[in-house]
Every structure is written in C-alpha cells, then in structure tokens.
N, C-alpha and C positions, 0 to 999 in steps of 0.2 A: 729723825723719826719721820715716818711716812703720815701724812694727813688723812682722816677720816671724816666723811660727810655721813651723819646720821640724822634721818627725817623719819616722821610717822607715816607721812604722805606726800606723793606728787601727784599734781593734777594736770591735765591735759590744758594745751594753750588756749583752747576756744571754753575751757570750763565745763566740758560735758562729761567728764569722766577721770578714773584715777589711773596712774601708772604705777605697777608693782613692780618691784625690781626682787626677784627671787633666782638669782644666777642667770637671768633673762629678763627682757622686757615684756611687759604685757600689758595691754590698754592702749599703746602707742600706736595709732593708725596713720595711713597717709593722709588722712583727711584732718588730722592734728598737726600736720608737720606745717612749719612756718612759710609764708612766701618765700620764694626764691630755692626751697628745698628741691633737690632733685628726688622725684618719686619712683622712677623706672627708667630702664634702658631696654630697647628692643632691636634686632636686627633681622633685616630681610635682604636675601641675596638671590643673584641669578645663578640657578643651580647648573644649568647647560648653558653652553654657547648657543646663540640664536642668530638668524636673521630677520629682518621685516622689509617687505617689499610692496608697501601700501602707500597711497596718497590720503589714506583715512587714517585716524587715530588707532593705533593698535597697542594693547598691553605688552611691556617688556617684562616687568618684575614689579613687585609690592613688598610692603611691610606692612603688619597690623599691629596696632597697640590698643590696649582697652584702657581707655582715658578714665582716671580716677574721678575728675570734676571737670564741668564746662568752664569753669574759671582757670583752670591750669593752661600754660603754654605748651605746645609740642614743639621742639626744636628738632629739626632733621637735618642729616648731612648725607649727601649723595656722592657716590665715586663710581666713574664709568670709564669703559674703554672701547673703542670700537673702530671699525675700518669703514672708508669709502672708497668708492671704486669710479664712478661716472662723473666727468666733466661737467661744470657749470649746472650744478643740482643743489637744492636747497634741502636740509633737514631740520626738522624742528622736535625738541623734546620737551615735554612737560609733565608736570606732576598734578594729580587730581586725587581728592578726598571725596568720594562719592560723586555729587554733581559739581563740586567745587573746584576751581583753578587755584592751585597753590603757588605762589613765589613768582606769578606772571607780573609783567607791567602793563602799561596801557598800550594799546594797539596803536601803530604808526606806521603808515606806508605798508609794506610788505610784510611786517612783523605782527604776529597775532597777540592779543592780549594775555591767551593761555601760555606764552612761551615760557618756558623754564630754561633753554638755552636754543639758539639757533646757528646751524652750521652752514656755511655757504662753501662749497666746494669749487675752484675754479681753474686749478692747476689740472695739468694732463697726466694721467696716471692714477695711482692709488696713494691713499694716506690714512695714517693713525690718527686717532684723537683720543685724548684723554680730559675728563672734565671731573672738577670737584667743584660742588656747587652746596648750598645750606638755604635752610628756609625756616620761617617761624609761622606757626597757625595759632590764631588766638580766637578763631571764629567758629571753633566745633562746637558740637552739642555734647562732647564727653561720650562714654561707652566705647564700644569698638569702632576703631578707626582705621580703615585701610588706605594707606597712601600708595597709589599706583602709578609707576613711571609708564609714559606712554610716548610712541613715536611714530612719525609719518615723515615721508620724503618724496622726491620725485624718482628714486631709484631706490635699491637695497641699501640698507645699513645693516651693519655686521657688529653685534655685541660680544666681546670677549673672544673674538675669532677674527680671521681675516677671510676673505671671500672663498678660499679654497681649503682652509684649515678648520675644522671643526672638533678636533680632539681638546680634551680637557687635560691640563697639565697644571702642576704646581707653580710654573714660572708664570702664569697670566696672571694679572691684577685681577682682584676680588672686586665684583660689581656689587655695590652694597647700598642700602638705605639703612641708616642708623637714626632711631627714633628716640627721644628723651623727652619725659614729662616733666614740666617744672612747677611747682605747686604756685597757685595764683592768689 
C-alpha cells in the first residue's frame, strides 16, 4: 500500500506565507528556499570566433544573471580555447563584474591582482591553449550581474580559432561561462 501524506496547510521556511499544492506548487519562491539550494543556472557563450590584439583590457564575452538576493553566492565555471602566435609574449585573462575583479589573486612581480589566468608563451611557433577555471562571488549586490571575460596581451590572442581560421564548426570547443546562484 502506498503511503499518503495529508495536511491542511504547508508554511514557507521563513514563515511569511503558505504553500498550496493543487497539482503544482504555489507560494514557494526562491527567497524561501533553504541555504545551499540552487536557485538558477545561466550560460553565456562566445558566439563568433574572435581575436584580440590589445595591451589594454578588451571584452571577449560575458554572461548575465539576475541575482535573487545579495546574500546568495554566485558560482561560475569558465571554459576557454584559443591560439597564440608570438614568441616570448604575455597574455592575461580576467573576469570582471561591473568594476570588481573576480577570481583574481594578489599582485606579485609581473602578475596583476586582477589576473584570472596568465599565459606566457616562450616557444617558437604557435600554440593552442585550453583553460577551465571557476570562481565564487559573495560580494555582489544582487540584481542584474554581468560577468565579463576580458583579455589583453603583447600580441594577438585568438579565441575559438587559429590565426588563419575564423570559420565556425561543430568540432570547436564551446567557450562558455556558466553561472549558478546558490541561496545564502
């Protein structure tokens, strides 16, 4: 025999409302979810292979999430593929949200505090790179949050393509930023 649970009323975790079950849940909001609950997932991808040749920070691509609460944590996963062509060059990639550096460490020597990753190409010829990285952000203010991947270098850096190949095909790795909001 199957067990049945019958109740007159379910109350939200914070006690501010009721949850009604009539073949669906109503009254259950992301604000009433317990700490650690995943509230939402969004993805931003690089739509077109691109190259950047700038010694100043330049936008590559981004992902936007509308945070439910300033007390939540945003967890991000980044997947990149690219191509470098010049010997003895430095390339730096960073993540920003508004004017805030995300996922960077402390400045040391030639390493910048905003660094998400630093590539140093010392070999002759050309090289491909693949980067998988992640970050957490607990210092946001909620609302609409755009996480912007930026790059700069001493010469051109190619994303999702080689120096001479800008065609898009299904065999290329997908460059993406996946953002998850976790209830705080």
